[in-house]
DONU-983664 format. One record per residue (C-alpha): residue in one letter; x, y, z. Coordinates in steps of 0.1 Angstrom, whole numbers. Layout:
<tormis>
TORMI, a, X, Y, Z
...
</tormis>
This chain:
<tormis>
TORMI, m, -536, -1047, -532
TORMI, k, -505, -1065, -538
TORMI, q, -499, -1099, -550
TORMI, i, -476, -1124, -531
TORMI, w, -450, -1142, -553
TORMI, k, -426, -1169, -544
TORMI, p, -391, -1158, -534
TORMI, g, -371, -1142, -561
TORMI, n, -350, -1114, -570
TORMI, m, -368, -1081, -574
TORMI, l, -340, -1056, -564
TORMI, y, -337, -1036, -595
TORMI, p, -321, -1017, -614
TORMI, l, -287, -1030, -613
TORMI, p, -255, -1021, -630
TORMI, a, -250, -1040, -661
TORMI, v, -211, -1045, -661
TORMI, l, -188, -1062, -685
TORMI, v, -163, -1082, -666
TORMI, t, -130, -1090, -685
TORMI, t, -107, -1119, -673
TORMI, r, -76, -1137, -686
TORMI, d, -70, -1174, -680
TORMI, r, -39, -1191, -671
TORMI, e, -32, -1199, -708
TORMI, g, -35, -1160, -716
TORMI, k, -69, -1163, -733
TORMI, d, -91, -1131, -727
TORMI, n, -129, -1131, -723
TORMI, v, -156, -1108, -715
TORMI, l, -188, -1116, -697
TORMI, t, -218, -1096, -687
TORMI, v, -226, -1096, -648
TORMI, a, -257, -1079, -633
TORMI, w, -253, -1095, -599
TORMI, t, -226, -1070, -587
TORMI, g, -223, -1043, -563
TORMI, t, -202, -1022, -537
TORMI, i, -195, -1041, -504
TORMI, n, -172, -1019, -486
TORMI, s, -156, -985, -487
TORMI, d, -124, -989, -468
TORMI, p, -107, -1009, -482
TORMI, a, -127, -1004, -513
TORMI, m, -144, -1038, -522
TORMI, l, -169, -1049, -547
TORMI, s, -186, -1083, -555
TORMI, i, -198, -1101, -586
TORMI, s, -217, -1133, -586
TORMI, v, -210, -1158, -615
TORMI, r, -227, -1190, -624
TORMI, k, -203, -1220, -624
TORMI, s, -212, -1229, -660
TORMI, r, -198, -1196, -673
TORMI, y, -167, -1198, -692
TORMI, s, -150, -1172, -672
TORMI, y, -156, -1190, -639
TORMI, q, -125, -1212, -641
TORMI, a, -104, -1181, -650
TORMI, l, -118, -1164, -620
TORMI, c, -109, -1192, -598
TORMI, d, -74, -1198, -612
TORMI, t, -62, -1161, -613
TORMI, g, -82, -1145, -588
TORMI, v, -83, -1112, -608
TORMI, f, -109, -1094, -630
TORMI, v, -116, -1059, -643
TORMI, v, -153, -1044, -639
TORMI, n, -160, -1022, -672
TORMI, l, -190, -1000, -667
TORMI, t, -215, -1000, -694
TORMI, t, -230, -971, -714
TORMI, k, -258, -966, -740
TORMI, k, -231, -972, -768
TORMI, l, -220, -1004, -750
TORMI, a, -255, -1018, -745
TORMI, h, -253, -1043, -775
TORMI, a, -219, -1056, -764
TORMI, a, -235, -1059, -727
TORMI, d, -264, -1081, -742
TORMI, f, -242, -1099, -766
TORMI, c, -215, -1108, -740
TORMI, g, -242, -1121, -716
TORMI, v, -258, -1145, -741
TORMI, r, -226, -1157, -760
TORMI, s, -199, -1179, -746
TORMI, g, -161, -1173, -748
TORMI, r, -161, -1211, -752
TORMI, d, -170, -1205, -788
TORMI, m, -157, -1170, -799
TORMI, d, -135, -1140, -791
TORMI, k, -163, -1117, -778
TORMI, f, -137, -1088, -780
TORMI, k, -135, -1092, -817
TORMI, a, -170, -1101, -823
TORMI, e, -181, -1068, -806
TORMI, n, -153, -1047, -817
TORMI, l, -141, -1039, -783
TORMI, t, -105, -1025, -778
TORMI, k, -84, -1042, -752
TORMI, e, -62, -1021, -730
TORMI, e, -38, -1037, -704
TORMI, a, -45, -1032, -668
TORMI, a, -22, -1015, -645
TORMI, e, -21, -1036, -616
TORMI, i, -32, -1071, -626
TORMI, d, -26, -1093, -657
TORMI, c, -60, -1089, -671
TORMI, p, -74, -1067, -701
TORMI, m, -98, -1039, -698
TORMI, i, -124, -1023, -722
TORMI, l, -110, -990, -738
TORMI, e, -146, -980, -747
TORMI, s, -157, -982, -712
TORMI, p, -156, -948, -694
TORMI, v, -146, -967, -659
TORMI, n, -125, -997, -654
TORMI, i, -123, -1012, -621
TORMI, e, -92, -1035, -614
TORMI, c, -100, -1062, -586
TORMI, r, -83, -1089, -567
TORMI, v, -105, -1117, -552
TORMI, t, -102, -1120, -514
TORMI, e, -129, -1147, -510
TORMI, a, -151, -1168, -533
TORMI, r, -183, -1179, -516
TORMI, d, -205, -1209, -531
TORMI, l, -240, -1195, -525
TORMI, g, -260, -1222, -547
TORMI, s, -268, -1210, -584
TORMI, h, -238, -1186, -582
TORMI, t, -205, -1181, -566
TORMI, m, -200, -1146, -550
TORMI, f, -163, -1133, -557
TORMI, l, -156, -1107, -531
TORMI, a, -128, -1084, -543
TORMI, e, -106, -1056, -532
TORMI, v, -105, -1027, -557
TORMI, l, -69, -1022, -567
TORMI, c, -72, -993, -592
TORMI, v, -100, -973, -610
TORMI, h, -94, -959, -643
TORMI, a, -117, -928, -652
TORMI, d, -120, -915, -687
TORMI, e, -114, -877, -688
TORMI, s, -139, -872, -714
TORMI, c, -165, -878, -685
TORMI, m, -150, -847, -664
TORMI, d, -175, -818, -662
TORMI, a, -163, -781, -665
TORMI, s, -153, -780, -627
TORMI, g, -129, -812, -632
TORMI, r, -153, -837, -613
TORMI, f, -161, -869, -629
TORMI, d, -198, -869, -642
TORMI, l, -208, -904, -650
TORMI, a, -239, -890, -668
TORMI, l, -219, -877, -695
TORMI, a, -211, -915, -704
TORMI, q, -248, -923, -706
TORMI, p, -246, -955, -682
TORMI, i, -272, -982, -687
TORMI, v, -287, -1006, -658
TORMI, y, -304, -1039, -661
TORMI, c, -341, -1041, -650
TORMI, h, -359, -1072, -649
TORMI, g, -349, -1083, -682
TORMI, d, -344, -1049, -699
TORMI, y, -315, -1026, -704
TORMI, m, -322, -990, -696
TORMI, t, -306, -956, -696
TORMI, l, -310, -935, -666
TORMI, g, -334, -909, -663
TORMI, k, -337, -872, -648
TORMI, k, -316, -864, -618
TORMI, l, -339, -859, -587
TORMI, g, -315, -848, -562
TORMI, h, -280, -853, -546
TORMI, f, -268, -870, -515
TORMI, g, -280, -850, -487
TORMI, w, -305, -828, -506
TORMI, s, -333, -839, -486
TORMI, v, -319, -824, -453
TORMI, k, -300, -795, -469
TORMI, r, -307, -759, -455
TORMI, r, -327, -738, -479
TORMI, r, -313, -703, -486
TORMI, k, -335, -675, -477
</tormis>
């Protein structure tokens, strides 16, 4: 038997990403976003949803650029910290010992410790109620060579990515298959 609950978000797990911004005055910030996802492949696009009360909200509106920095087991503390502390009150880069690295295509910092940095330009901002969804085109992706496997393919599992699941941060578990494995012909 299943219980019926009021409407809510139960679509989990989600990537817990660190989004970096730079405001018009040149002040950098990091915020944690779990309301994020891929929305298109050609052109490559993603979205982040941010509350208007968040310190980085105005920078996103004013500059229209940001970087999505994927999180790992080593970045789990920073992911939580940057989600509960405000950039109004502190420099979260310093507080969490995160190394700034300049983006290639936009005027925005990236996090060196992140294995993947995705540079984005906002194409549309949609006020949806509690959050504004920023739809963005991916301009450039930086991938850490330490996450390349023996065949030269990027293997994010080497970085130990984390996800956010109904209030908890979790590492990913055992691989069950790969895209298309359910219909792949078995060798005799």
